[in-house]
C-alpha positions, 0 to 999 in steps of 0.5 A, spaced: 865 302 845 865 307 840 860 312 840 856 314 835 851 320 834 845 320 829 841 325 826 834 324 828 830 331 826 831 338 826 825 341 827 822 348 830 830 350 831 832 344 834 837 339 831 836 333 835 840 325 835 841 319 838 847 318 841 849 311 842 855 306 846 858 313 850 859 317 855 852 322 854 857 328 856 857 332 849 859 339 847 857 343 841 861 349 838 860 354 832 866 358 830 870 355 837 864 358 841 861 353 845 854 353 844 849 354 850 843 350 852 844 343 850 842 338 853 843 330 853 838 326 855 836 317 857 832 316 851 831 308 848 836 305 846 842 311 848 841 318 849 837 324 846 842 330 844 838 336 843 841 343 841 838 350 841 839 353 834 841 360 837 838 366 833 845 369 832 847 364 828 842 365 823 846 370 819 848 371 812 852 365 809 854 359 812 854 356 819 858 349 821 855 346 828 861 341 831 858 335 837 865 333 840 866 328 845 872 327 848 875 333 844 873 326 838 868 330 833 861 325 833 858 329 828 856 336 824 850 340 821 851 346 817 846 351 815 846 356 810 842 362 809 842 369 805 842 369 797 844 363 794 850 362 791 850 362 782 854 355 782 851 351 789 846 346 787 841 346 792 838 352 789 836 348 783 
């Protein structure tokens, strides 16, 4: 069965998602480094994945977190901080 990870929310520095159809073993990386403190707990309909965002990741620029299982990318999320780029549509 194919694994699916669906974001449910990002709140108070923790990204959360629902993992369905798979072994609940996941790994989260940022710039190739493993993120500590990731938890996966049983929940209705699958497993709740919680990824704490380290304070050290909040720096100027774009930071992309990658969530994988057995080498396959399930999801990713990006945090953009600092001065908005002039051509960035999100600034409008």
